[in-house]
Every structure is written in structure tokens, then in C-alpha cells.
N, C-alpha and C positions, 0 to 999 in steps of 0.2 A: 115762753121765750125759748126758741131752739137755737143752739150755738154749735157751729161746726169748727172744730179745731183741726188745723193742718199740723200733724205731728212731726217730731224730729226723726232722724234716721239712725240714731244710736241708742243702744239699750239703756245706758245710764241717763241720757237726756230724756228718754221716754219716762223713766221712773220719776225723775225730778219734775217732769211736767205735771204730775199729780198735784203739786202745790198750786198750780194755776186752776185746776179743776176744783180743788177745795175752796179757793177764793171765790170762784164764780158761784159755787153753791151757797157760800155764806152770803154773798151779795144778792143773789137771785135764787132763793130757796126752791122755787118751782121750775127753774130752767132745766132743759134737757140738753145733755152734752153728747155729741157724737164726735169721734176722732177718725180722720182720714189719715191712714198711715200704712207703711209696708205690712204685709201679711204676717211677717215674723213677730210683730209687736202684739198680736192678738192675745197671747197668754198673759202679757203684762196688763193690757187694758181690761181684760175680763176679770182681773183681780182688783180692779179699782171700782168701788161702789158708786163713785160719782159719774162714771161713764155709762150712758145708755147703750151705745152701740159702737163697735169697732168696724169701720168701713175700710175694706182692703184696697190699697192703692197698688195697681199692678205694675207700675214702672219702676225700674231700678234707679238707684241713686245717680243723679247726673243726666239721666235721659230726658230729652226735651219732648219729643213725640207730641207735637202741638195738637194733632187731630185727636189723639187719645185723651188728652187733657180737656179738650173742648167737649168730647163725648161724655166724659165723666161729669163735667160741670153742668151740661144740659140735663143730665139725669137727676141732678140735685136741685133743679130750679123749683122755687116756691116752697122749699122745705125749711129754710133757715132765716133767722132774723139778723144774725151776726156771724162772721167768720173771724177767727183769730189765728194768725199764722206764726208758728214758732220758728221755722227756718227763715233766714234772711234772703233767700235766693229769689230771683225773678220768677223762676219756674213754679215755685210753691204758691205764687199769687195767682196763677192762671185759672185754676179750677174754681176758686170762689168768684173770680171775675166772670167767667163763663156761666156760672150758676146764677148770676145776677143778684147775689146776696147784698142786701141794702147797706150794711155796715161791714167794712172789711178792714180789720185792725192788724197792725204789725209794726215792727221797728223799720226805720228807713234802711233800705238795703239796695240791691242791684237794680237801679232805675225802675222802681216800682210805682212811681207817681202815675196816677190814673188807674192802675190795677188795684191799689189800695186807696181808700178815701178817709181812713183814720190812721194817718201816718205819725208814728212817734219818733222822736229823736232821742237816742240813748245817751244818757249821762253815765259813763262807766264808773265814775267816782261815786256817784250816788247809789248805783246798783252794781257793786263789785261781784256779787254772787249770781250764778246762773239762775237760781230759783227766784231771786229778786227780779231778774229780767223777765222771767215767765210770769210771776205774780202781778207785776205792774200792768200787764196787758188786761187784767181783769177790772182795772179801775180807770177813772178819768185821768188824763195827763196831769202830772204834778201832785196827784193824791199821795198822802202818806200811806205806806204799807202797814197793815195791822200787825201788832206783835202780841204774843210770840208768834213767830212764823209757823205755819203748818209744816208737817213733815210727811213725806211719802209713807203710805201705810197699805201694803198689799195684803189682801184678805185671802186666806187659804181655806178651801173646802176639805174637811177631814176625810171624806171618801176619796177624793182625788189624791191626797197625800198617802193614804193607806194603799191605794192602787199602785202608786209609784214604788213604795217600799216593797210591796209584794213582787212587782215585776222584776226588780233587780236583786231580790233575795236579801234585803238589808234588814238588820235587826237593831233595835235601840236598847240593847242590853248593857252597853257601855257608852260613856260620853262620846260625842261625835265632834271631831275637828274637821271642818271643811276648809280645803285649800283651793284657791282660785289663782293659779299661776299664769294664766294667759292674759293677753291684752290685744284686742284687735287693732289698736292704734299703732303699735309697733314695738320694736325691741327696747326702746328707751323707757318703757313702762314695766318691763319684765324683770322681776327679782330673780336671780339665778337659781336654777334647779337644785344645786348643791346646798344652797341656804334653806330652801323649802324642805329638803330631805332631812336636814338637821333638826328643824322644828318638828317634823313628823316623827322622827326617831324619839325625841324627848317626850312628846305627848303619848306615844305608844308605850314607852317604858313606864309612864305614869298610869297606864290602864285605859287609855283612850283608843278609839279607832279613828282612821283617817279616810275621808272621802274627797276625791279630787274632782273638780268641776271645770268645765270649759267647753269650747266648741271642738269640731273635728280637727281644726288647726292646732289645738292644744293637746291632742291625744298623745303625741310623741313626747311632749314635755312631761305629761303625767307619768308616762312609762319610764322616762329618765329618772324622775323623782323616786319612783318605786324601786327601780333597779339599784339605786344607791342605798336602799335599806337592806340589812343583812337578812338571810333566811330566818324565819321565826318572827321577825318584825314586819317583813314585807307582806305577809299574809293578813296582817291587821289593817291593810289599806286596800282601797278599791278605786280604780280609775274609771270615772263616769264620763270623762271628757269625750264628747262626740257620740256617746252612747244614748244620752237622754235627749228628749225634746226640750225646748226652753221651758215649757209648762212643767215637765217633770223635774227639771233642774230647780225651778222656783219652789216647787212643793218639797223637794228633798232638802234644799237649803234651809227651809223653815224648821227642819229637824235638828239642825246643827246647834251644839252647845257653845261653840265659838267658831269664828271664821278668820282666816288670814287671807288677805287678797291684795293683789296689785290694784292700782287706780284703774278700774275697769267697770264695765257694765254690771258684772256680777257683784262688785263691791257695793254698788248702789242698790241692787236687789237685796243683798244681805242686810243692808241698813234699813231698807223699807220693810223688811221682815222683823226688824228690831232684834237682830241677833248680835250678841257681843262680838265686836269686830276689831281686828287689828288691820289697819290700812297702811300699806307700804308705798311710799311715794319716792320717785326718782326725778324724772325730767319735768314733772308737772307739780302743781301746787294745790294744797287743800284750801287755799284762799279763794278759789274760784268755784270748784265743785267738790266741797267736802262731803263725806258720808254723813247722813243725818239720822242719828239713832241715839238712844239713851246711853249706851255704853260703846264708846269708840276710842281707840288709842291710835293716833297717827304717829308713824315712825318714819323719819327721814333724816338724811345727813345735812342737807342744806348747804351743799358745796357752793363755792363762789360762782361756778358756771351753771348752777341750777336755781330756779326752774328755767329751762330753755324752751320747753314745749315743742321740741323737735322729735320726729319719729325715729331718727337714728342719731347717735352721738356724733357731733361734728368733730370731736377729737378722737373718736374710735375707741375710747377706753370704758365708757359706761360706769365710771367710778361712783357716780351717785347711787348706783345699785350694787355694784360688785363689792364696794368697800363697806356696805351696810351689812354687818355680820348678823348671824342668827340670834345672838344673845339678847340684843335689845328687843327683838320681836318676841322671844320666849318670855322675857321679863314683862313685856306689855300684856301678853296673854295671862300671866299670873296676876296682874293687877285687875283684870276684868272680874266682875262678880258673876261667876257662872252658876246658874241654877239649872237643874235638869229640865229638858223640854217636856211639856205635857202634851201627849198625843192622845186625842179622844178616840 
């Protein structure tokens, strides 16, 4: 049985999609799973043993380009028994339709009748978690999801990790605190730089080193955090934001003894690497997309106006994050049972 997954367009969602792949493998042990997704997601998919092949999808988020979708679909004809769509958009249903895949499964979305022939109606109360909404597509409608739920589990090749350490001149002679201060979603997910700097200062004074992760868009935030550290402490930190590829970031995050992150894609990557994690929430809620790992501390204020799920604060104050002081995060870090990372 060959299954084509049309993957999501966000890092965190792609990580959480592994729970669907795990359920499919449990239900159909001999099935082969290929994932059609943006090229950036390849390093994530390559670290999921359930995935046979990552198929690069060349179109940007939101682009229709009907002719291109038809061409991709025609190229996949006769290869798959089922397609499972994780996005709810009409556009995401076009390639499996053009490919003539016999069973095309997905949640009811943007006028997809006809494009899908196994259309599910989502009961949000029954499936409040995103992973539940992904996992349910592996089973027949109405089936109970098996418990305990699987967790994302990215697999790291030691050679790849060693290459990344060597490339950036990083040593594991002291415990590593990874900070992930960015969030592609928007300002309403970003804990302030000055708070991150206080956490970094505390851990450096305890003998740790600090690695900052993120995209090119987060580089300036990383520099701002480092600039707030006094000379002598600043040298114990390194800003990797925008310097690493996603593959290198994943491999280096696997070396972290603890991680502090906003609600972001890298938060889900850290959880999938089973790193001790403090997750800082502001405008969003851990009730929908919680980090899934053995050791997680969620820190949030839970103000009356949150969660609002807005990209920018409608009141302009961002108090759900600004008023969340460093002390609770530092205390959460202390509660984590940190053991040194073993690197082969």
C-alpha cells in the first residue's frame, strides 16, 4: 500500500504530522509513505523513519498555478493507493485529484467535494489537539484513537551532528542552553529579548553556554539578546540564527541540555528531539498544539485577553508576554531533570 501525504506548510505542523505517519505504520505495517511538501521541510522528513520519500512541492504558500499542479499530479499517476491531505485548502486537493489516486482523504474544507472522495467532518470537541486531527485521518470515520498517543521522534545521524558541531566550532565541554526567541507567526508569540537575556545570564553564571537558534529574520533578535549580556558573559553565547540550515539547526538542537522557546516550529523540533524544554506561551494556547516530550514545562500568564491567537496584540501592549518575567522561566528550568547529552 502506497500512501501520499500532502503535508502542511509550517515547521511545527510538519513535526506533529509524524504522529499520523506513526499511526499509518501501526495500522498498515507494510505501507510506504511519501510526503509532498515544500522543499524546506526535507530535513524534517528525512529524520522521520516512517517516511520513504520527501517529494518537493515547488509552489509557494497560497499560489494556485493550476497548470503546475496538474503537471505534478499527472507525474504521480498510478503510484499511490491513497492520498491524505493535512491542509484544508482547495488547492491542496488538486494534485491528488489530477493524479487519479483512488482514495483521497481529508477534512471538509474549501469546497473540496469531488476533489476528495473520503471527506471527514471535524468534531473539534472530540479532537481538540492538532495531533488528534492528524491521527484521525489514519483510521475509519468515528474510530477511537489508540492510546497512549504517539509522539514525534526525530532521528539524528551522529555523523551529521558531528559535522554541524565542527562547522560552527562548537564544543560540548559545558552544558548547552538553547534559546529559540523567534516566531514566524508574529510578534504576539515573541517573549521579549530582555527576558531571554536574563535567562541566558543566569545559566552562563551557573557554568552553561548559550546557543541561539532561529531563521534569518531572528538574527537581529539574537544579537539584541547577546548585546544585553556584559562582556565576559557575552562570549559564552553564540548566535546561530540565520547561520545554520534547518538540517544543521535540528542536529545542533539535539545537543542541547535544555531549551527555552516561544511557541514556534523550533519548540516542536526540540520536543521531537526529546530535549528538556521550557515553552513560553503568550497569545496562543498549549491546549491545541502542546510540545510533546517527556520533560516539558509550560510557562504562561493566562491573562483574561489570552489566548487571542492574533498575530499582533489588538491592545498594543503584549502584556501576556511582557509581564511574564524571567524568574518563572528560570525556576521552570531548575525543575527539569537535566542529564548531559551523550554524543557518539
